[in-house]
C-alpha positions as CSV (number, residue, x, y, z in Angstrom):
1,M,-5.2,10.1,23.7
2,G,-3.1,13.0,22.5
3,R,-3.9,15.3,19.6
4,L,-1.3,13.7,17.3
5,E,-2.6,10.2,18.0
6,E,-6.2,11.3,17.4
7,T,-5.2,13.0,14.1
8,S,-3.3,9.9,13.0
9,R,-6.3,7.6,13.9
10,K,-8.6,9.8,11.8
11,R,-6.2,9.8,8.8
12,R,-6.0,6.0,9.0
13,K,-9.8,5.6,9.0
14,K,-10.0,7.7,5.9
15,Q,-7.3,5.8,4.2
16,N,-9.0,2.5,5.1
17,I,-12.3,3.6,3.6
18,Q,-10.6,4.8,0.5
19,R,-8.6,1.5,0.2
20,A,-11.7,-0.6,0.7
21,L,-13.6,1.4,-2.0
22,L,-10.7,1.1,-4.4
23,I,-10.4,-2.7,-3.9
24,A,-14.2,-3.1,-4.1
25,T,-14.3,-1.1,-7.3
26,A,-11.5,-3.2,-8.7
27,G,-13.3,-6.4,-7.8
28,A,-16.6,-5.4,-9.2
29,G,-15.4,-3.6,-12.2
30,L,-18.4,-1.2,-12.2
31,L,-19.8,-0.5,-8.8
32,A,-23.0,1.3,-8.0
33,L,-22.6,3.7,-5.1
34,T,-26.1,2.7,-3.8
35,V,-25.1,-1.0,-3.7
36,L,-21.9,-0.3,-1.9
37,A,-22.9,-1.0,1.7
38,P,-23.5,-4.7,2.1
39,N,-20.4,-6.2,0.6
40,T,-18.0,-3.4,1.2
41,L,-18.8,-3.3,4.9
42,Q,-17.0,-6.6,5.3
43,L,-13.8,-5.1,3.9
44,L,-13.8,-2.2,6.5
45,R,-12.5,-2.6,10.0
46,Y,-14.5,0.3,11.2
47,I,-18.3,0.0,10.7
48,P,-20.2,3.0,11.8
49,I,-23.6,2.3,13.5
50,D,-25.4,5.1,11.6
51,R,-26.1,4.3,8.0
52,R,-26.2,8.0,7.0
53,K,-22.8,8.5,8.5
54,F,-21.4,5.6,6.5
55,D,-23.0,6.8,3.2
56,F,-21.4,10.2,3.8
57,R,-18.0,8.7,4.5
58,A,-18.3,6.5,1.4
59,R,-19.2,9.4,-0.8
60,T,-16.3,11.5,0.7
61,A,-13.8,8.7,0.2
62,A,-15.1,8.2,-3.4
63,G,-14.7,11.9,-4.0
64,R,-11.1,11.7,-2.7
65,L,-10.3,8.8,-5.1
66,V,-11.7,10.8,-8.0
67,L,-9.5,13.9,-7.0
68,K,-6.5,11.6,-6.8
69,G,-7.2,10.4,-10.3
70,Q,-7.7,6.8,-9.1
71,A,-11.4,6.6,-10.0
72,K,-13.9,8.4,-12.1
73,W,-17.7,8.7,-12.1
74,V,-19.6,7.2,-15.1
75,E,-23.3,7.6,-15.7
76,K,-25.3,4.7,-17.0
77,D,-29.0,4.4,-17.2
78,G,-29.4,7.5,-15.0
79,R,-27.3,6.1,-12.2
80,K,-23.7,7.1,-11.2
81,Y,-21.1,4.4,-10.9
82,L,-17.5,4.5,-9.8
83,R,-14.9,3.1,-12.2
84,L,-11.2,2.7,-11.7
85,T,-8.7,4.5,-13.8
86,E,-5.3,3.2,-14.8
87,T,-3.8,4.9,-11.8
88,G,-6.3,3.2,-9.6
89,R,-5.5,-0.2,-11.1
90,Q,-1.8,0.4,-10.3
91,S,-2.7,1.4,-6.7
92,V,-4.8,-1.8,-6.4
93,A,-1.9,-3.9,-7.8
94,L,0.5,-2.3,-5.3
95,E,-1.9,-3.0,-2.4
96,Q,-2.2,-6.6,-3.5
97,A,1.5,-7.0,-3.8
98,K,2.0,-5.4,-0.3
99,I,-0.6,-7.8,1.2
100,S,1.0,-10.7,-0.6
101,L,4.5,-9.9,0.9
102,Q,3.1,-9.4,4.4
103,T,1.0,-12.5,4.5
104,R,2.8,-15.0,2.3
105,K,4.2,-18.0,4.1
106,K,7.9,-17.7,3.5
107,K,9.6,-20.4,1.4
108,R,13.0,-21.7,2.1
109,W,15.5,-18.9,2.1
110,D,17.9,-18.9,-0.9
111,R,20.7,-17.2,1.2
112,R,20.4,-14.0,-0.8
113,W,19.6,-10.6,0.5
114,R,17.4,-8.2,-1.5
115,M,18.5,-4.6,-1.1
116,V,16.7,-1.5,-2.0
117,V,18.9,1.6,-2.3
118,F,17.5,5.0,-3.0
119,D,18.6,8.6,-3.4
120,I,15.5,10.8,-3.5
121,P,16.1,14.5,-3.7
122,E,15.3,16.7,-0.6
123,R,12.6,18.5,-2.6
124,R,10.7,15.2,-2.7
125,Y,11.0,14.4,1.0
126,R,7.3,13.4,1.3
127,T,7.8,10.7,-1.4
128,R,10.9,9.5,0.3
129,N,9.1,9.3,3.7
130,R,6.2,7.4,2.0
131,L,8.7,5.0,0.5
132,R,10.3,4.3,3.9
133,G,6.9,3.9,5.5
134,V,5.7,1.4,2.9
135,M,8.9,-0.6,3.1
136,R,8.7,-0.7,6.9
137,D,5.1,-1.8,6.8
138,V,5.9,-4.7,4.4
139,G,8.8,-5.9,6.6
140,F,12.0,-4.5,5.2
141,I,14.8,-3.7,7.7
142,R,16.8,-0.4,7.5
143,L,20.4,-1.2,7.1
144,Q,21.4,2.5,6.6
145,D,19.2,5.6,6.0
146,S,18.7,4.8,2.3
147,V,19.5,1.1,2.2
148,W,16.8,-1.4,3.1
149,V,17.1,-5.2,3.2
150,Y,14.6,-8.1,2.8
151,P,15.5,-11.8,2.5
152,Y,12.9,-12.9,-0.1
153,D,12.2,-12.1,-3.7
154,C,10.3,-8.8,-3.9
155,E,11.3,-7.4,-7.3
156,D,7.8,-7.2,-8.6
157,F,6.7,-5.3,-5.5
158,I,9.5,-2.8,-5.8
159,A,8.7,-2.3,-9.5
160,L,5.1,-1.5,-8.6
161,L,6.2,0.8,-5.8
162,K,8.6,2.7,-8.1
163,A,5.8,3.1,-10.6
164,E,3.3,4.3,-8.0
165,L,5.6,6.8,-6.5
166,K,7.1,7.8,-9.8
167,I,10.7,7.3,-8.6
168,G,12.1,4.8,-11.1
169,K,15.5,6.4,-11.6
170,D,16.0,7.2,-7.9
171,V,15.6,3.6,-6.6
172,L,17.9,0.6,-7.2
173,Y,17.1,-3.1,-6.5
174,A,20.0,-5.3,-5.8
175,I,20.6,-8.9,-4.8
176,A,23.5,-9.6,-2.5
177,D,25.0,-13.0,-1.6
178,T,26.5,-11.8,1.7
179,I,26.3,-8.9,4.1
180,E,29.0,-8.4,6.6
181,N,27.7,-9.0,10.2
182,D,24.3,-10.2,9.1
183,R,23.6,-12.0,12.4
184,P,21.0,-9.4,13.6
185,L,19.3,-9.5,10.3
186,R,19.0,-13.3,10.4
187,T,17.8,-13.2,13.9
188,H,15.1,-10.6,13.0
189,F,13.8,-12.6,10.1
190,G,14.2,-16.0,11.8
191,L,16.7,-17.3,9.3
192,P,19.2,-20.1,9.8
193,F,22.8,-19.4,10.8
194,E,25.6,-21.0,8.9
């Protein structure tokens, strides 16, 4: 395995642990760090064999969530608990919407295309790349560099994504009845031809 692949794999593991902590904290409301292991382990794809290694990773991931402003530590009865902030709640809502779009069984297609058009300045290229990555992960297809297409209703997801990335004015959501030469798109999404 190359260095880039190894670095990417480690980054994904960290993100998975953070995501699991975030979702577990949202589900429990107030979550004790000492009680974290039994139920949260089920949410993680990677379960370390060494308990101390897991505790260290969980504390590190919790610390990263606090640094990002998605969670905060609260002390109650001499114990520390992890509590979600408003930013954390928005992140959880975005993750839930993303999962919903990816796993939802598609209804009958209403013969409309949902288009996301964006023009994000070069100085915010990381945000632009993150937007592209999220849309690719969810299932959008790139029509042009800053025009992405999806066949089903995703307005709520796009609104959450715009709020999360703070790019409201730079992203437009449109619904189109027809797209010229949409045969490859229909084939990709498994949609009927007219």
